[in-house]
LUMTI-630477 format. One record per residue: residue number from 1; z, y, x of N, C-alpha, C in turn. Coordinates in pm, whole numbers. Each point is the difference from the previous one (the first is absolute). Layout:
N
rec nr=NUM; npz=Z; npy=Y; npx=X; capz=Z; capy=Y; capx=X; cpz=Z; cpy=Y; cpx=X
...
END
This chain:
141
rec nr=1; npz=-3932; npy=6364; npx=-16272; capz=119; capy=59; capx=53; cpz=-10; cpy=-18; cpx=156
rec nr=2; npz=18; npy=106; npx=76; capz=-2; capy=-6; capx=146; cpz=148; cpy=16; cpx=43
rec nr=3; npz=52; npy=-97; npx=78; capz=142; capy=6; capx=28; cpz=36; cpy=-59; cpx=135
rec nr=4; npz=112; npy=41; npx=55; capz=65; capy=-67; capx=110; cpz=126; cpy=-56; cpx=-56
rec nr=5; npz=67; npy=76; npx=-82; capz=111; capy=-49; capx=-79; cpz=-35; cpy=37; cpx=-144
rec nr=6; npz=-10; npy=-100; npx=-88; capz=-35; capy=29; capx=-139; cpz=122; cpy=-15; cpx=-81
rec nr=7; npz=34; npy=108; npx=-73; capz=113; capy=-5; capx=-89; cpz=-52; cpy=58; cpx=-134
rec nr=8; npz=55; npy=-54; npx=-104; capz=-39; capy=46; capx=-131; cpz=91; cpy=113; cpx=-35
rec nr=9; npz=-39; npy=79; npx=-102; capz=88; capy=111; capx=-45; cpz=133; cpy=-55; cpx=-52
rec nr=10; npz=2; npy=-123; npx=-40; capz=120; capy=-67; capx=-40; cpz=-23; cpy=-147; cpx=27
rec nr=11; npz=100; npy=-80; npx=5; capz=-20; capy=-140; capx=25; cpz=-60; cpy=-66; cpx=-121
rec nr=12; npz=-70; npy=-110; npx=18; capz=-64; capy=-70; capx=-112; cpz=72; cpy=-132; cpx=-18
rec nr=13; npz=41; npy=-32; npx=-122; capz=69; capy=-126; capx=-29; cpz=-100; cpy=-92; cpx=-76
rec nr=14; npz=-17; npy=-120; npx=52; capz=-92; capy=-94; capx=-59; cpz=66; cpy=-76; cpx=-113
rec nr=15; npz=-82; npy=-38; npx=-96; capz=51; capy=-76; capx=-115; cpz=-36; cpy=-144; cpx=12
rec nr=16; npz=-112; npy=-46; npx=-53; capz=-27; capy=-144; capx=-5; cpz=-119; cpy=-39; cpx=83
rec nr=17; npz=-38; npy=86; npx=99; capz=-116; capy=-34; capx=82; cpz=25; cpy=-107; cpx=99
rec nr=18; npz=-103; npy=-82; npx=23; capz=10; capy=-101; capx=102; cpz=-78; cpy=43; cpx=126
rec nr=19; npz=-71; npy=112; npx=-15; capz=-88; capy=50; capx=116; cpz=31; cpy=143; cpx=22
rec nr=20; npz=5; npy=36; npx=131; capz=14; capy=139; capx=43; cpz=-116; cpy=27; cpx=98
rec nr=21; npz=-80; npy=103; npx=-27; capz=-108; capy=41; capx=89; cpz=46; cpy=122; cpx=82
rec nr=22; npz=-31; npy=-2; npx=128; capz=23; capy=112; capx=87; cpz=-138; cpy=38; cpx=56
rec nr=23; npz=-45; npy=118; npx=-41; capz=-133; capy=47; capx=43; cpz=13; cpy=140; cpx=44
rec nr=24; npz=-32; npy=33; npx=123; capz=2; capy=138; capx=46; cpz=-82; cpy=11; cpx=130
rec nr=25; npz=-7; npy=122; npx=49; capz=-70; capy=28; capx=123; cpz=97; cpy=70; cpx=94
rec nr=26; npz=-6; npy=-33; npx=128; capz=87; capy=57; capx=101; cpz=-89; cpy=83; cpx=94
rec nr=27; npz=32; npy=119; npx=27; capz=-78; capy=76; capx=104; cpz=28; cpy=-63; cpx=135
rec nr=28; npz=-103; npy=-34; npx=71; capz=17; capy=-73; capx=128; cpz=71; cpy=86; cpx=103
rec nr=29; npz=-7; npy=129; npx=-10; capz=74; capy=86; capx=93; cpz=152; cpy=-18; cpx=-9
rec nr=30; npz=47; npy=-57; npx=-114; capz=139; capy=-23; capx=-22; cpz=51; cpy=-126; cpx=72
rec nr=31; npz=-97; npy=-83; npx=50; capz=37; capy=-126; capx=69; cpz=-27; cpy=6; cpx=150
rec nr=32; npz=84; npy=-63; npx=78; capz=-22; capy=-3; capx=144; cpz=-113; cpy=-95; cpx=29
rec nr=33; npz=-90; npy=37; npx=94; capz=-112; capy=-87; capx=31; cpz=41; cpy=-128; cpx=71
rec nr=34; npz=-73; npy=-108; npx=-27; capz=20; capy=-124; capx=68; cpz=148; cpy=-52; cpx=-19
rec nr=35; npz=58; npy=24; npx=-116; capz=139; capy=-37; capx=-24; cpz=14; cpy=-84; cpx=-120
rec nr=36; npz=91; npy=-96; npx=-4; capz=27; capy=-72; capx=-121; cpz=83; cpy=85; cpx=-93
rec nr=37; npz=-24; npy=-11; npx=-127; capz=65; capy=74; capx=-104; cpz=45; cpy=-88; cpx=-109
rec nr=38; npz=95; npy=49; npx=-75; capz=43; capy=-73; capx=-121; cpz=5; cpy=94; cpx=-120
rec nr=39; npz=-19; npy=-60; npx=-116; capz=11; capy=75; capx=-128; cpz=123; cpy=-54; cpx=-71
rec nr=40; npz=92; npy=88; npx=-29; capz=124; capy=-38; capx=-68; cpz=-11; cpy=41; cpx=-143
rec nr=41; npz=52; npy=-80; npx=-94; capz=20; capy=37; capx=-140; cpz=145; cpy=43; cpx=-10
rec nr=42; npz=26; npy=120; npx=-51; capz=133; capy=50; capx=-16; cpz=38; cpy=-20; cpx=-143
rec nr=43; npz=115; npy=-69; npx=-25; capz=35; capy=-41; capx=-137; cpz=149; cpy=-20; cpx=-20
rec nr=44; npz=32; npy=-19; npx=-123; capz=134; capy=-44; capx=-46; cpz=-20; cpy=-106; cpx=-110
rec nr=45; npz=103; npy=-75; npx=-25; capz=-4; capy=-87; capx=-118; cpz=105; cpy=50; cpx=-99
rec nr=46; npz=-43; npy=18; npx=-124; capz=91; capy=57; capx=-100; cpz=103; cpy=-110; cpx=-37
rec nr=47; npz=108; npy=43; npx=-65; capz=106; capy=-96; capx=-38; cpz=-50; cpy=-101; cpx=-99
rec nr=48; npz=-103; npy=36; npx=-77; capz=-53; capy=-93; capx=-97; cpz=-110; cpy=-92; cpx=55
rec nr=49; npz=-26; npy=7; npx=133; capz=-96; capy=-82; capx=60; cpz=51; cpy=-145; cpx=8
rec nr=50; npz=-68; npy=-91; npx=-55; capz=37; capy=-143; capx=-4; cpz=-92; cpy=-86; cpx=84
rec nr=51; npz=-109; npy=57; npx=44; capz=-95; capy=-80; capx=69; cpz=-9; cpy=33; cpx=150
rec nr=52; npz=-116; npy=-28; npx=58; capz=-30; capy=25; capx=142; cpz=93; cpy=-76; cpx=94
rec nr=53; npz=42; npy=-116; npx=-37; capz=80; capy=-85; capx=86; cpz=-84; cpy=-77; cpx=96
rec nr=54; npz=-124; npy=-26; npx=-35; capz=-90; capy=-77; capx=87; cpz=-97; cpy=92; cpx=72
rec nr=55; npz=-82; npy=-69; npx=83; capz=-96; capy=75; capx=78; cpz=-110; cpy=72; cpx=-85
rec nr=56; npz=-51; npy=107; npx=54; capz=-110; capy=75; capx=-66; cpz=-117; cpy=-10; cpx=97
rec nr=57; npz=-112; npy=-34; npx=-49; capz=-125; capy=-21; capx=82; cpz=-66; cpy=139; cpx=16
rec nr=58; npz=-44; npy=29; npx=125; capz=-74; capy=126; capx=26; cpz=-135; cpy=-36; cpx=47
rec nr=59; npz=-106; npy=58; npx=-63; capz=-138; capy=-17; capx=41; cpz=-59; cpy=134; cpx=40
rec nr=60; npz=-72; npy=2; npx=109; capz=-80; capy=116; capx=42; cpz=-134; cpy=-16; cpx=-69
rec nr=61; npz=-26; npy=82; npx=-100; capz=-122; capy=-18; capx=-85; cpz=-129; cpy=38; cpx=76
rec nr=62; npz=15; npy=71; npx=111; capz=-121; capy=27; capx=77; cpz=-46; cpy=-124; cpx=79
rec nr=63; npz=89; npy=-100; npx=15; capz=-32; capy=-122; capx=69; cpz=30; cpy=-118; cpx=-93
rec nr=64; npz=-30; npy=10; npx=-127; capz=34; capy=-105; capx=-97; cpz=-76; cpy=-132; cpx=28
rec nr=65; npz=-108; npy=3; npx=67; capz=-72; capy=-127; capx=32; cpz=73; cpy=-85; cpx=106
rec nr=66; npz=80; npy=65; npx=80; capz=73; capy=-77; capx=102; cpz=109; cpy=-85; cpx=-58
rec nr=67; npz=37; npy=29; npx=-125; capz=109; capy=-73; capx=-71; cpz=133; cpy=13; cpx=75
rec nr=68; npz=11; npy=88; npx=94; capz=122; capy=18; capx=73; cpz=103; cpy=77; cpx=-84
rec nr=69; npz=116; npy=-48; npx=-10; capz=106; capy=64; capx=-84; cpz=124; cpy=18; cpx=87
rec nr=70; npz=81; npy=93; npx=-42; capz=131; capy=20; capx=56; cpz=106; cpy=-33; cpx=-110
rec nr=71; npz=120; npy=-15; npx=43; capz=109; capy=-29; capx=-95; cpz=115; cpy=98; cpx=28
rec nr=72; npz=44; npy=70; npx=-102; capz=112; capy=95; capx=16; cpz=107; cpy=-36; cpx=-100
rec nr=73; npz=122; npy=45; npx=26; capz=113; capy=-22; capx=-92; cpz=59; cpy=140; cpx=-35
rec nr=74; npz=40; npy=13; npx=-128; capz=72; capy=120; capx=-41; cpz=152; cpy=-19; cpx=-1
rec nr=75; npz=38; npy=-125; npx=8; capz=141; capy=-33; capx=13; cpz=8; cpy=-88; cpx=125
rec nr=76; npz=110; npy=15; npx=76; capz=9; capy=-80; capx=121; cpz=12; cpy=-149; cpx=-38
rec nr=77; npz=-97; npy=-78; npx=49; capz=0; capy=-142; capx=-37; cpz=104; cpy=-85; cpx=77
rec nr=78; npz=21; npy=-121; npx=-41; capz=85; capy=-92; capx=73; cpz=-62; cpy=-14; cpx=139
rec nr=79; npz=83; npy=12; npx=106; capz=-54; capy=-8; capx=138; cpz=-77; cpy=-130; cpx=33
rec nr=80; npz=26; npy=-107; npx=-80; capz=-71; capy=-123; capx=19; cpz=-146; cpy=15; cpx=-36
rec nr=81; npz=-31; npy=93; npx=-88; capz=-136; capy=21; capx=-50; cpz=-84; cpy=100; cpx=72
rec nr=82; npz=60; npy=66; npx=104; capz=-71; capy=111; capx=65; cpz=-36; cpy=-42; cpx=145
rec nr=83; npz=-132; npy=15; npx=30; capz=-40; capy=-22; capx=139; cpz=-17; cpy=128; cpx=75
rec nr=84; npz=-45; npy=106; npx=-67; capz=-29; capy=127; capx=65; cpz=81; cpy=108; cpx=-77
rec nr=85; npz=99; npy=55; npx=62; capz=85; capy=94; capx=-68; cpz=-56; cpy=141; cpx=-6
rec nr=86; npz=-123; npy=24; npx=47; capz=-67; capy=124; capx=-15; cpz=-25; cpy=33; cpx=-144
rec nr=87; npz=-14; npy=-100; npx=-86; capz=-52; capy=20; capx=-134; cpz=115; cpy=-6; cpx=-105
rec nr=88; npz=123; npy=29; npx=48; capz=114; capy=-1; capx=-92; cpz=47; cpy=146; cpx=-15
rec nr=89; npz=66; npy=37; npx=-109; capz=40; capy=142; capx=-13; cpz=113; cpy=38; cpx=92
rec nr=90; npz=2; npy=133; npx=27; capz=106; capy=58; capx=84; cpz=47; cpy=125; cpx=-73
rec nr=91; npz=133; npy=24; npx=14; capz=60; capy=118; capx=-60; cpz=-32; cpy=121; cpx=89
rec nr=92; npz=-36; npy=113; npx=-65; capz=-28; capy=129; capx=70; cpz=125; cpy=85; cpx=-8
rec nr=93; npz=10; npy=100; npx=85; capz=111; capy=90; capx=-2; cpz=10; cpy=82; cpx=-127
rec nr=94; npz=-111; npy=21; npx=-69; capz=0; capy=78; capx=-123; cpz=33; cpy=-80; cpx=-125
rec nr=95; npz=41; npy=-127; npx=17; capz=34; capy=-83; capx=-115; cpz=-114; cpy=-84; cpx=-58
rec nr=96; npz=-124; npy=31; npx=35; capz=-111; capy=-76; capx=-42; cpz=-18; cpy=-121; cpx=88
rec nr=97; npz=-79; npy=-100; npx=-46; capz=-37; capy=-115; capx=83; cpz=-144; cpy=20; cpx=44
rec nr=98; npz=-36; npy=-74; npx=104; capz=-140; capy=-2; capx=43; cpz=-36; cpy=-141; cpx=47
rec nr=99; npz=-127; npy=-37; npx=-23; capz=-47; capy=-128; capx=45; cpz=-143; cpy=17; cpx=48
rec nr=100; npz=-33; npy=-64; npx=108; capz=-137; capy=5; capx=55; cpz=-94; cpy=-78; cpx=-97
rec nr=101; npz=-106; npy=72; npx=-39; capz=-102; capy=-68; capx=-84; cpz=-133; cpy=-19; cpx=71
rec nr=102; npz=-17; npy=66; npx=121; capz=-122; capy=-15; capx=70; cpz=14; cpy=41; cpx=145
rec nr=103; npz=-55; npy=-78; npx=89; capz=-12; capy=38; capx=147; cpz=-143; cpy=16; cpx=32
rec nr=104; npz=-31; npy=102; npx=81; capz=-135; capy=22; capx=36; cpz=-10; cpy=77; cpx=129
rec nr=105; npz=-116; npy=3; npx=67; capz=-23; capy=78; capx=123; cpz=-61; cpy=132; cpx=-43
rec nr=106; npz=33; npy=107; npx=69; capz=-48; capy=132; capx=-39; cpz=-156; cpy=9; cpx=8
rec nr=107; npz=-65; npy=-96; npx=65; capz=-145; capy=5; capx=7; cpz=-58; cpy=-86; cpx=-111
rec nr=108; npz=76; npy=-48; npx=-92; capz=-39; capy=-84; capx=-108; cpz=-106; cpy=62; cpx=-93
rec nr=109; npz=-117; npy=-37; npx=5; capz=-112; capy=45; capx=-88; cpz=10; cpy=140; cpx=-52
rec nr=110; npz=-6; npy=94; npx=89; capz=7; capy=140; capx=-38; cpz=-126; cpy=45; cpx=-66
rec nr=111; npz=7; npy=94; npx=-94; capz=-118; capy=62; capx=-64; cpz=16; cpy=149; cpx=25
rec nr=112; npz=-92; npy=56; npx=80; capz=6; capy=138; capx=32; cpz=136; cpy=37; cpx=59
rec nr=113; npz=79; npy=80; npx=-67; capz=130; capy=44; capx=49; cpz=113; cpy=-60; cpx=-72
rec nr=114; npz=-20; npy=-116; npx=-69; capz=110; capy=-65; capx=-73; cpz=-11; cpy=-152; cpx=3
rec nr=115; npz=111; npy=-60; npx=-31; capz=9; capy=-144; capx=-11; cpz=37; cpy=-33; cpx=-144
rec nr=116; npz=-79; npy=-89; npx=-62; capz=32; capy=-31; capx=-139; cpz=90; cpy=-122; cpx=-8
rec nr=117; npz=94; npy=6; npx=-95; capz=95; capy=-101; capx=-28; cpz=-21; cpy=-48; cpx=-148
rec nr=118; npz=-14; npy=-132; npx=-17; capz=-13; capy=-60; capx=-130; cpz=71; cpy=-136; cpx=-2
rec nr=119; npz=130; npy=2; npx=-39; capz=81; capy=-116; capx=-5; cpz=34; cpy=-39; cpx=-143
rec nr=120; npz=18; npy=-132; npx=-13; capz=38; capy=-58; capx=-134; cpz=123; cpy=-86; cpx=19
rec nr=121; npz=113; npy=37; npx=-63; capz=120; capy=-84; capx=3; cpz=13; cpy=-72; cpx=-127
rec nr=122; npz=24; npy=-135; npx=8; capz=2; capy=-85; capx=-116; cpz=127; cpy=-85; cpx=1
rec nr=123; npz=71; npy=3; npx=-110; capz=116; capy=-90; capx=-13; cpz=-43; cpy=-112; cpx=-96
rec nr=124; npz=26; npy=-122; npx=40; capz=-30; capy=-116; capx=-87; cpz=123; cpy=-58; cpx=-68
rec nr=125; npz=115; npy=60; npx=31; capz=125; capy=-44; capx=-64; cpz=56; cpy=119; cpx=-80
rec nr=126; npz=-37; npy=10; npx=-128; capz=49; capy=111; capx=-82; cpz=-82; cpy=125; cpx=18
rec nr=127; npz=63; npy=113; npx=-22; capz=-67; capy=127; capx=10; cpz=69; cpy=92; cpx=99
rec nr=128; npz=-55; npy=120; npx=15; capz=66; capy=99; capx=85; cpz=87; cpy=98; cpx=-78
rec nr=129; npz=35; npy=-38; npx=-120; capz=85; capy=84; capx=-84; cpz=127; cpy=38; cpx=72
rec nr=130; npz=24; npy=133; npx=7; capz=121; capy=46; capx=66; cpz=-23; cpy=45; cpx=147
rec nr=131; npz=-127; npy=-17; npx=49; capz=-32; capy=49; capx=129; cpz=-28; cpy=149; cpx=-12
rec nr=132; npz=70; npy=82; npx=78; capz=-16; capy=143; capx=3; cpz=-63; cpy=39; cpx=132
rec nr=133; npz=-118; npy=56; npx=-6; capz=-79; capy=32; capx=123; cpz=7; cpy=152; cpx=22
rec nr=134; npz=41; npy=40; npx=121; capz=0; capy=144; capx=36; cpz=-128; cpy=37; cpx=64
rec nr=135; npz=-56; npy=-91; npx=82; capz=-125; capy=30; capx=72; cpz=-30; cpy=-98; cpx=111
rec nr=136; npz=-87; npy=37; npx=89; capz=-28; capy=-78; capx=117; cpz=13; cpy=87; cpx=126
rec nr=137; npz=23; npy=-65; npx=114; capz=19; capy=73; capx=125; cpz=-73; cpy=-82; cpx=109
rec nr=138; npz=-64; npy=72; npx=90; capz=-67; capy=-58; capx=111; cpz=72; cpy=36; cpx=130
rec nr=139; npz=21; npy=-98; npx=90; capz=64; capy=25; capx=126; cpz=-65; cpy=-89; cpx=108
rec nr=140; npz=1; npy=44; npx=122; capz=-46; capy=-87; capx=111; cpz=103; cpy=-115; cpx=21
rec nr=141; npz=-49; npy=-109; npx=55; capz=91; capy=-112; capx=32; cpz=69; cpy=33; cpx=128
END
């Protein structure tokens, strides 16, 4: 899938998964050169969602050897537990929520005319049951 904004024909609701993979390609012409960018996951939590209270680990699978991980939240955590508020959800004007799942530079390992994204989100506390994903969105910082 080649995308700048990726949306599904309908939102996808997760059941009992503990892992969410985000894999796509972005046309580099859609990104400003030498600029920091972010990838947002656009989502809602269903009324039957009972989990996702704790942090979710994000791994860039293209750099899995670095063991570098990010931490995101799908529910706003207790302020005592948050050091960097970039990784907490924010309400959008359209009623959906968004949370940053990846930050990168537009020059990040390009291949021909596209940049490949391969992220793995893992919850270690329960499942992602009740997570409704509309898509992903890329914006400059």
